[in-house]
PyMOL Python script that loads the backbone (N, CA, C, O; Angstrom):
from pymol import cmd

cmd.read_pdbstr("""\
ATOM      1  N   UNK A   1      13.671 -49.553 144.575  1.00  0.00           N
ATOM      2  CA  UNK A   1      12.720 -48.606 144.010  1.00  0.00           C
ATOM      3  C   UNK A   1      11.305 -49.192 143.927  1.00  0.00           C
ATOM      4  O   UNK A   1      10.354 -48.507 144.304  1.00  0.00           O
ATOM      5  N   UNK A   2      11.129 -50.431 143.448  1.00  0.00           N
ATOM      6  CA  UNK A   2       9.770 -50.973 143.394  1.00  0.00           C
ATOM      7  C   UNK A   2       9.122 -51.073 144.773  1.00  0.00           C
ATOM      8  O   UNK A   2       7.903 -50.945 144.892  1.00  0.00           O
ATOM      9  N   UNK A   3       9.923 -51.300 145.819  1.00  0.00           N
ATOM     10  CA  UNK A   3       9.334 -51.387 147.150  1.00  0.00           C
ATOM     11  C   UNK A   3       8.746 -50.044 147.582  1.00  0.00           C
ATOM     12  O   UNK A   3       7.747 -50.005 148.300  1.00  0.00           O
ATOM     13  N   UNK A   4       9.360 -48.950 147.148  1.00  0.00           N
ATOM     14  CA  UNK A   4       8.813 -47.619 147.465  1.00  0.00           C
ATOM     15  C   UNK A   4       7.482 -47.405 146.771  1.00  0.00           C
ATOM     16  O   UNK A   4       6.563 -46.819 147.344  1.00  0.00           O
ATOM     17  N   UNK A   5       7.380 -47.875 145.549  1.00  0.00           N
ATOM     18  CA  UNK A   5       6.122 -47.733 144.806  1.00  0.00           C
ATOM     19  C   UNK A   5       5.035 -48.563 145.472  1.00  0.00           C
ATOM     20  O   UNK A   5       3.907 -48.097 145.635  1.00  0.00           O
ATOM     21  N   UNK A   6       5.371 -49.795 145.857  1.00  0.00           N
ATOM     22  CA  UNK A   6       4.392 -50.640 146.534  1.00  0.00           C
ATOM     23  C   UNK A   6       3.966 -50.032 147.864  1.00  0.00           C
ATOM     24  O   UNK A   6       2.792 -50.083 148.228  1.00  0.00           O
ATOM     25  N   UNK A   7       4.919 -49.460 148.585  1.00  0.00           N
ATOM     26  CA  UNK A   7       4.592 -48.806 149.846  1.00  0.00           C
ATOM     27  C   UNK A   7       3.647 -47.633 149.610  1.00  0.00           C
ATOM     28  O   UNK A   7       2.681 -47.454 150.352  1.00  0.00           O
ATOM     29  N   UNK A   8       3.919 -46.836 148.581  1.00  0.00           N
ATOM     30  CA  UNK A   8       3.060 -45.686 148.276  1.00  0.00           C
ATOM     31  C   UNK A   8       1.652 -46.135 147.915  1.00  0.00           C
ATOM     32  O   UNK A   8       0.673 -45.524 148.343  1.00  0.00           O
ATOM     33  N   UNK A   9       1.550 -47.192 147.135  1.00  0.00           N
ATOM     34  CA  UNK A   9       0.229 -47.713 146.749  1.00  0.00           C
ATOM     35  C   UNK A   9      -0.508 -48.219 147.985  1.00  0.00           C
ATOM     36  O   UNK A   9      -1.702 -47.963 148.144  1.00  0.00           O
ATOM     37  N   UNK A  10       0.195 -48.934 148.858  1.00  0.00           N
ATOM     38  CA  UNK A  10      -0.431 -49.440 150.082  1.00  0.00           C
ATOM     39  C   UNK A  10      -0.907 -48.294 150.965  1.00  0.00           C
ATOM     40  O   UNK A  10      -1.979 -48.367 151.564  1.00  0.00           O
ATOM     41  N   UNK A  11      -0.113 -47.246 151.042  1.00  0.00           N
ATOM     42  CA  UNK A  11      -0.482 -46.088 151.853  1.00  0.00           C
ATOM     43  C   UNK A  11      -1.739 -45.412 151.315  1.00  0.00           C
ATOM     44  O   UNK A  11      -2.620 -45.035 152.087  1.00  0.00           O
ATOM     45  N   UNK A  12      -1.822 -45.261 150.015  1.00  0.00           N
ATOM     46  CA  UNK A  12      -2.997 -44.638 149.398  1.00  0.00           C
ATOM     47  C   UNK A  12      -4.234 -45.495 149.635  1.00  0.00           C
ATOM     48  O   UNK A  12      -5.299 -44.971 149.961  1.00  0.00           O
ATOM     49  N   UNK A  13      -4.100 -46.798 149.475  1.00  0.00           N
ATOM     50  CA  UNK A  13      -5.246 -47.685 149.691  1.00  0.00           C
ATOM     51  C   UNK A  13      -5.692 -47.669 151.151  1.00  0.00           C
ATOM     52  O   UNK A  13      -6.890 -47.670 151.434  1.00  0.00           O
ATOM     53  N   UNK A  14      -4.750 -47.655 152.064  1.00  0.00           N
ATOM     54  CA  UNK A  14      -5.083 -47.621 153.483  1.00  0.00           C
ATOM     55  C   UNK A  14      -5.778 -46.318 153.857  1.00  0.00           C
ATOM     56  O   UNK A  14      -6.725 -46.325 154.644  1.00  0.00           O
ATOM     57  N   UNK A  15      -5.320 -45.215 153.307  1.00  0.00           N
ATOM     58  CA  UNK A  15      -5.951 -43.936 153.627  1.00  0.00           C
ATOM     59  C   UNK A  15      -7.368 -43.880 153.070  1.00  0.00           C
ATOM     60  O   UNK A  15      -8.258 -43.303 153.694  1.00  0.00           O
ATOM     61  N   UNK A  16      -7.578 -44.467 151.918  1.00  0.00           N
ATOM     62  CA  UNK A  16      -8.924 -44.526 151.352  1.00  0.00           C
ATOM     63  C   UNK A  16      -9.853 -45.345 152.217  1.00  0.00           C
ATOM     64  O   UNK A  16     -11.016 -44.982 152.394  1.00  0.00           O
ATOM     65  N   UNK A  17      -9.360 -46.447 152.760  1.00  0.00           N
ATOM     66  CA  UNK A  17     -10.168 -47.288 153.643  1.00  0.00           C
ATOM     67  C   UNK A  17     -10.493 -46.550 154.930  1.00  0.00           C
ATOM     68  O   UNK A  17     -11.604 -46.670 155.447  1.00  0.00           O
ATOM     69  N   UNK A  18      -9.551 -45.794 155.449  1.00  0.00           N
ATOM     70  CA  UNK A  18      -9.782 -45.046 156.678  1.00  0.00           C
ATOM     71  C   UNK A  18     -10.831 -43.961 156.459  1.00  0.00           C
ATOM     72  O   UNK A  18     -11.677 -43.735 157.324  1.00  0.00           O
ATOM     73  N   UNK A  19     -10.786 -43.301 155.331  1.00  0.00           N
ATOM     74  CA  UNK A  19     -11.754 -42.247 155.054  1.00  0.00           C
ATOM     75  C   UNK A  19     -13.157 -42.811 154.893  1.00  0.00           C
ATOM     76  O   UNK A  19     -14.127 -42.169 155.297  1.00  0.00           O
ATOM     77  N   UNK A  20     -13.286 -43.998 154.311  1.00  0.00           N
ATOM     78  CA  UNK A  20     -14.604 -44.569 154.103  1.00  0.00           C
ATOM     79  C   UNK A  20     -15.249 -44.983 155.419  1.00  0.00           C
ATOM     80  O   UNK A  20     -16.474 -45.091 155.486  1.00  0.00           O
ATOM     81  N   UNK A  21     -14.461 -45.219 156.472  1.00  0.00           N
ATOM     82  CA  UNK A  21     -14.993 -45.609 157.763  1.00  0.00           C
ATOM     83  C   UNK A  21     -15.421 -44.410 158.593  1.00  0.00           C
ATOM     84  O   UNK A  21     -16.039 -44.584 159.643  1.00  0.00           O
ATOM     85  N   UNK A  22     -15.112 -43.207 158.152  1.00  0.00           N
ATOM     86  CA  UNK A  22     -15.441 -42.001 158.902  1.00  0.00           C
ATOM     87  C   UNK A  22     -16.937 -41.702 158.755  1.00  0.00           C
ATOM     88  O   UNK A  22     -17.484 -41.712 157.652  1.00  0.00           O
ATOM     89  N   UNK A  23     -17.576 -41.439 159.886  1.00  0.00           N
ATOM     90  CA  UNK A  23     -19.000 -41.124 159.847  1.00  0.00           C
ATOM     91  C   UNK A  23     -19.202 -39.728 159.258  1.00  0.00           C
ATOM     92  O   UNK A  23     -18.260 -38.949 159.111  1.00  0.00           O
ATOM     93  N   UNK A  24     -20.450 -39.440 158.929  1.00  0.00           N
ATOM     94  CA  UNK A  24     -20.774 -38.123 158.384  1.00  0.00           C
ATOM     95  C   UNK A  24     -20.486 -37.036 159.412  1.00  0.00           C
ATOM     96  O   UNK A  24     -20.020 -35.949 159.067  1.00  0.00           O
ATOM     97  N   UNK A  25     -20.766 -37.336 160.668  1.00  0.00           N
ATOM     98  CA  UNK A  25     -20.502 -36.377 161.749  1.00  0.00           C
ATOM     99  C   UNK A  25     -19.013 -36.077 161.834  1.00  0.00           C
ATOM    100  O   UNK A  25     -18.620 -34.916 161.938  1.00  0.00           O
ATOM    101  N   UNK A  26     -18.175 -37.124 161.790  1.00  0.00           N
ATOM    102  CA  UNK A  26     -16.727 -36.928 161.855  1.00  0.00           C
ATOM    103  C   UNK A  26     -16.211 -36.174 160.638  1.00  0.00           C
ATOM    104  O   UNK A  26     -15.278 -35.378 160.746  1.00  0.00           O
ATOM    105  N   UNK A  27     -16.818 -36.422 159.479  1.00  0.00           N
ATOM    106  CA  UNK A  27     -16.430 -35.700 158.272  1.00  0.00           C
ATOM    107  C   UNK A  27     -16.753 -34.213 158.429  1.00  0.00           C
ATOM    108  O   UNK A  27     -15.986 -33.355 157.993  1.00  0.00           O
ATOM    109  N   UNK A  28     -17.893 -33.918 159.055  1.00  0.00           N
ATOM    110  CA  UNK A  28     -18.251 -32.524 159.319  1.00  0.00           C
ATOM    111  C   UNK A  28     -17.236 -31.888 160.271  1.00  0.00           C
ATOM    112  O   UNK A  28     -16.859 -30.728 160.105  1.00  0.00           O
ATOM    113  N   UNK A  29     -16.800 -32.661 161.267  1.00  0.00           N
ATOM    114  CA  UNK A  29     -15.789 -32.159 162.209  1.00  0.00           C
ATOM    115  C   UNK A  29     -14.501 -31.811 161.469  1.00  0.00           C
ATOM    116  O   UNK A  29     -13.882 -30.781 161.739  1.00  0.00           O
ATOM    117  N   UNK A  30     -14.103 -32.665 160.543  1.00  0.00           N
ATOM    118  CA  UNK A  30     -12.886 -32.419 159.759  1.00  0.00           C
ATOM    119  C   UNK A  30     -13.029 -31.135 158.940  1.00  0.00           C
ATOM    120  O   UNK A  30     -12.084 -30.352 158.838  1.00  0.00           O
ATOM    121  N   UNK A  31     -14.202 -30.923 158.363  1.00  0.00           N
ATOM    122  CA  UNK A  31     -14.435 -29.711 157.574  1.00  0.00           C
ATOM    123  C   UNK A  31     -14.346 -28.465 158.452  1.00  0.00           C
ATOM    124  O   UNK A  31     -13.768 -27.453 158.055  1.00  0.00           O
ATOM    125  N   UNK A  32     -14.921 -28.552 159.640  1.00  0.00           N
ATOM    126  CA  UNK A  32     -14.873 -27.420 160.570  1.00  0.00           C
ATOM    127  C   UNK A  32     -13.431 -27.146 160.984  1.00  0.00           C
ATOM    128  O   UNK A  32     -13.016 -25.992 161.088  1.00  0.00           O
ATOM    129  N   UNK A  33     -12.669 -28.215 161.221  1.00  0.00           N
ATOM    130  CA  UNK A  33     -11.253 -28.068 161.594  1.00  0.00           C
ATOM    131  C   UNK A  33     -10.468 -27.374 160.479  1.00  0.00           C
ATOM    132  O   UNK A  33      -9.699 -26.449 160.739  1.00  0.00           O
ATOM    133  N   UNK A  34     -10.663 -27.816 159.255  1.00  0.00           N
ATOM    134  CA  UNK A  34      -9.943 -27.211 158.125  1.00  0.00           C
ATOM    135  C   UNK A  34     -10.296 -25.735 157.983  1.00  0.00           C
ATOM    136  O   UNK A  34      -9.430 -24.903 157.714  1.00  0.00           O
ATOM    137  N   UNK A  35     -11.580 -25.417 158.166  1.00  0.00           N
ATOM    138  CA  UNK A  35     -12.003 -24.020 158.087  1.00  0.00           C
ATOM    139  C   UNK A  35     -11.384 -23.206 159.216  1.00  0.00           C
ATOM    140  O   UNK A  35     -10.990 -22.057 159.019  1.00  0.00           O
ATOM    141  N   UNK A  36     -11.301 -23.806 160.398  1.00  0.00           N
ATOM    142  CA  UNK A  36     -10.720 -23.133 161.559  1.00  0.00           C
ATOM    143  C   UNK A  36      -9.254 -22.802 161.311  1.00  0.00           C
ATOM    144  O   UNK A  36      -8.804 -21.689 161.582  1.00  0.00           O
ATOM    145  N   UNK A  37      -8.519 -23.772 160.797  1.00  0.00           N
ATOM    146  CA  UNK A  37      -7.091 -23.577 160.560  1.00  0.00           C
ATOM    147  C   UNK A  37      -6.859 -22.531 159.470  1.00  0.00           C
ATOM    148  O   UNK A  37      -5.987 -21.672 159.607  1.00  0.00           O
ATOM    149  N   UNK A  38      -7.637 -22.602 158.392  1.00  0.00           N
ATOM    150  CA  UNK A  38      -7.411 -21.666 157.288  1.00  0.00           C
ATOM    151  C   UNK A  38      -7.870 -20.252 157.612  1.00  0.00           C
ATOM    152  O   UNK A  38      -7.353 -19.289 157.047  1.00  0.00           O
ATOM    153  N   UNK A  39      -8.848 -20.116 158.526  1.00  0.00           N
ATOM    154  CA  UNK A  39      -9.327 -18.775 158.862  1.00  0.00           C
ATOM    155  C   UNK A  39      -8.293 -18.001 159.669  1.00  0.00           C
ATOM    156  O   UNK A  39      -8.210 -16.777 159.575  1.00  0.00           O
ATOM    157  N   UNK A  40      -7.503 -18.726 160.468  1.00  0.00           N
ATOM    158  CA  UNK A  40      -6.470 -18.074 161.274  1.00  0.00           C
ATOM    159  C   UNK A  40      -6.996 -17.383 162.513  1.00  0.00           C
ATOM    160  O   UNK A  40      -6.248 -16.653 163.165  1.00  0.00           O
ATOM    161  N   UNK A  41      -8.267 -17.587 162.864  1.00  0.00           N
ATOM    162  CA  UNK A  41      -8.836 -16.943 164.046  1.00  0.00           C
ATOM    163  C   UNK A  41      -8.337 -17.579 165.333  1.00  0.00           C
ATOM    164  O   UNK A  41      -8.273 -16.922 166.372  1.00  0.00           O
ATOM    165  N   UNK A  42      -7.983 -18.863 165.263  1.00  0.00           N
ATOM    166  CA  UNK A  42      -7.447 -19.578 166.420  1.00  0.00           C
ATOM    167  C   UNK A  42      -6.157 -20.265 165.997  1.00  0.00           C
ATOM    168  O   UNK A  42      -5.891 -20.440 164.808  1.00  0.00           O
ATOM    169  N   UNK A  43      -5.361 -20.649 166.985  1.00  0.00           N
ATOM    170  CA  UNK A  43      -4.126 -21.376 166.669  1.00  0.00           C
ATOM    171  C   UNK A  43      -4.478 -22.770 166.178  1.00  0.00           C
ATOM    172  O   UNK A  43      -5.586 -23.256 166.405  1.00  0.00           O
ATOM    173  N   UNK A  44      -3.536 -23.408 165.507  1.00  0.00           N
ATOM    174  CA  UNK A  44      -3.772 -24.767 165.017  1.00  0.00           C
ATOM    175  C   UNK A  44      -4.060 -25.712 166.181  1.00  0.00           C
ATOM    176  O   UNK A  44      -4.888 -26.616 166.062  1.00  0.00           O
ATOM    177  N   UNK A  45      -3.383 -25.504 167.291  1.00  0.00           N
ATOM    178  CA  UNK A  45      -3.583 -26.333 168.478  1.00  0.00           C
ATOM    179  C   UNK A  45      -5.007 -26.161 169.017  1.00  0.00           C
ATOM    180  O   UNK A  45      -5.652 -27.142 169.387  1.00  0.00           O
ATOM    181  N   UNK A  46      -5.489 -24.939 169.063  1.00  0.00           N
ATOM    182  CA  UNK A  46      -6.854 -24.692 169.539  1.00  0.00           C
ATOM    183  C   UNK A  46      -7.876 -25.336 168.599  1.00  0.00           C
ATOM    184  O   UNK A  46      -8.888 -25.876 169.047  1.00  0.00           O
ATOM    185  N   UNK A  47      -7.606 -25.274 167.312  1.00  0.00           N
ATOM    186  CA  UNK A  47      -8.492 -25.918 166.341  1.00  0.00           C
ATOM    187  C   UNK A  47      -8.497 -27.431 166.545  1.00  0.00           C
ATOM    188  O   UNK A  47      -9.540 -28.073 166.420  1.00  0.00           O
ATOM    189  N   UNK A  48      -7.337 -27.999 166.857  1.00  0.00           N
ATOM    190  CA  UNK A  48      -7.230 -29.435 167.096  1.00  0.00           C
ATOM    191  C   UNK A  48      -8.029 -29.835 168.329  1.00  0.00           C
ATOM    192  O   UNK A  48      -8.671 -30.885 168.341  1.00  0.00           O
ATOM    193  N   UNK A  49      -7.991 -29.008 169.360  1.00  0.00           N
ATOM    194  CA  UNK A  49      -8.771 -29.278 170.572  1.00  0.00           C
ATOM    195  C   UNK A  49     -10.260 -29.293 170.228  1.00  0.00           C
ATOM    196  O   UNK A  49     -10.997 -30.170 170.679  1.00  0.00           O
ATOM    197  N   UNK A  50     -10.690 -28.336 169.441  1.00  0.00           N
ATOM    198  CA  UNK A  50     -12.093 -28.285 169.029  1.00  0.00           C
ATOM    199  C   UNK A  50     -12.463 -29.503 168.183  1.00  0.00           C
ATOM    200  O   UNK A  50     -13.569 -30.031 168.304  1.00  0.00           O
ATOM    201  N   UNK A  51     -11.548 -29.946 167.336  1.00  0.00           N
ATOM    202  CA  UNK A  51     -11.786 -31.136 166.525  1.00  0.00           C
ATOM    203  C   UNK A  51     -11.994 -32.356 167.415  1.00  0.00           C
ATOM    204  O   UNK A  51     -12.904 -33.148 167.172  1.00  0.00           O
ATOM    205  N   UNK A  52     -11.177 -32.516 168.427  1.00  0.00           N
ATOM    206  CA  UNK A  52     -11.307 -33.651 169.328  1.00  0.00           C
ATOM    207  C   UNK A  52     -12.619 -33.591 170.110  1.00  0.00           C
ATOM    208  O   UNK A  52     -13.248 -34.624 170.341  1.00  0.00           O
ATOM    209  N   UNK A  53     -13.035 -32.395 170.519  1.00  0.00           N
ATOM    210  CA  UNK A  53     -14.325 -32.239 171.202  1.00  0.00           C
ATOM    211  C   UNK A  53     -15.462 -32.669 170.276  1.00  0.00           C
ATOM    212  O   UNK A  53     -16.399 -33.347 170.698  1.00  0.00           O
ATOM    213  N   UNK A  54     -15.365 -32.269 169.022  1.00  0.00           N
ATOM    214  CA  UNK A  54     -16.385 -32.607 168.037  1.00  0.00           C
ATOM    215  C   UNK A  54     -16.432 -34.116 167.814  1.00  0.00           C
ATOM    216  O   UNK A  54     -17.512 -34.701 167.743  1.00  0.00           O
ATOM    217  N   UNK A  55     -15.269 -34.742 167.705  1.00  0.00           N
ATOM    218  CA  UNK A  55     -15.220 -36.198 167.508  1.00  0.00           C
ATOM    219  C   UNK A  55     -15.827 -36.938 168.693  1.00  0.00           C
ATOM    220  O   UNK A  55     -16.553 -37.916 168.512  1.00  0.00           O
ATOM    221  N   UNK A  56     -15.534 -36.474 169.900  1.00  0.00           N
ATOM    222  CA  UNK A  56     -16.106 -37.111 171.093  1.00  0.00           C
ATOM    223  C   UNK A  56     -17.624 -36.974 171.099  1.00  0.00           C
ATOM    224  O   UNK A  56     -18.337 -37.906 171.471  1.00  0.00           O
ATOM    225  N   UNK A  57     -18.112 -35.812 170.685  1.00  0.00           N
ATOM    226  CA  UNK A  57     -19.551 -35.604 170.609  1.00  0.00           C
ATOM    227  C   UNK A  57     -20.175 -36.548 169.581  1.00  0.00           C
ATOM    228  O   UNK A  57     -21.285 -37.042 169.781  1.00  0.00           O
ATOM    229  N   UNK A  58     -19.468 -36.796 168.494  1.00  0.00           N
ATOM    230  CA  UNK A  58     -19.958 -37.730 167.480  1.00  0.00           C
ATOM    231  C   UNK A  58     -20.056 -39.144 168.060  1.00  0.00           C
ATOM    232  O   UNK A  58     -21.025 -39.859 167.807  1.00  0.00           O
ATOM    233  N   UNK A  59     -19.062 -39.532 168.826  1.00  0.00           N
ATOM    234  CA  UNK A  59     -19.071 -40.864 169.422  1.00  0.00           C
ATOM    235  C   UNK A  59     -20.213 -41.028 170.415  1.00  0.00           C
ATOM    236  O   UNK A  59     -20.809 -42.101 170.501  1.00  0.00           O
ATOM    237  N   UNK A  60     -20.525 -39.967 171.171  1.00  0.00           N
ATOM    238  CA  UNK A  60     -21.630 -40.017 172.115  1.00  0.00           C
ATOM    239  C   UNK A  60     -22.969 -40.043 171.382  1.00  0.00           C
ATOM    240  O   UNK A  60     -23.940 -40.638 171.849  1.00  0.00           O
ATOM    241  N   UNK A  61     -22.997 -39.384 170.220  1.00  0.00           N
ATOM    242  CA  UNK A  61     -24.221 -39.256 169.438  1.00  0.00           C
ATOM    243  C   UNK A  61     -24.653 -40.602 168.846  1.00  0.00           C
ATOM    244  O   UNK A  61     -25.845 -40.895 168.763  1.00  0.00           O
ATOM    245  N   UNK A  62     -23.680 -41.414 168.437  1.00  0.00           N
ATOM    246  CA  UNK A  62     -23.991 -42.695 167.818  1.00  0.00           C
ATOM    247  C   UNK A  62     -23.710 -43.822 168.802  1.00  0.00           C
ATOM    248  O   UNK A  62     -22.577 -43.951 169.266  1.00  0.00           O
ATOM    249  N   UNK A  63     -24.695 -44.633 169.131  1.00  0.00           N
ATOM    250  CA  UNK A  63     -24.499 -45.687 170.116  1.00  0.00           C
ATOM    251  C   UNK A  63     -23.469 -46.736 169.694  1.00  0.00           C
ATOM    252  O   UNK A  63     -22.841 -47.355 170.553  1.00  0.00           O
ATOM    253  N   UNK A  64     -23.287 -46.945 168.399  1.00  0.00           N
ATOM    254  CA  UNK A  64     -22.327 -47.947 167.928  1.00  0.00           C
ATOM    255  C   UNK A  64     -20.902 -47.462 168.052  1.00  0.00           C
ATOM    256  O   UNK A  64     -19.975 -48.259 167.910  1.00  0.00           O
ATOM    257  N   UNK A  65     -20.689 -46.165 168.316  1.00  0.00           N
ATOM    258  CA  UNK A  65     -19.348 -45.625 168.474  1.00  0.00           C
ATOM    259  C   UNK A  65     -18.708 -45.248 167.173  1.00  0.00           C
ATOM    260  O   UNK A  65     -17.489 -45.081 167.127  1.00  0.00           O
ATOM    261  N   UNK A  66     -19.456 -45.107 166.124  1.00  0.00           N
ATOM    262  CA  UNK A  66     -18.846 -44.698 164.873  1.00  0.00           C
ATOM    263  C   UNK A  66     -19.797 -44.550 163.847  1.00  0.00           C
ATOM    264  O   UNK A  66     -19.440 -44.207 162.720  1.00  0.00           O
TER     265      UNK A  66
END
""", "prot")
cmd.dss("prot")
cmd.show_as("cartoon", "prot")
cmd.util.cbc("prot")
cmd.orient("prot")
């Protein structure tokens, strides 16, 4: 049981670190994706494709790649 708690804590900390590394552009892409999925105008797969296009555009926009 304690190993499950430690795993959960590690997972939460890792996800927090991943979110802090996300650029503002990528965060905007995530917001657009969430809005796309909740609106229901496109399929989840189509929204995911748009998210990936947005992320690629962010990478091209910033010379450092992130």
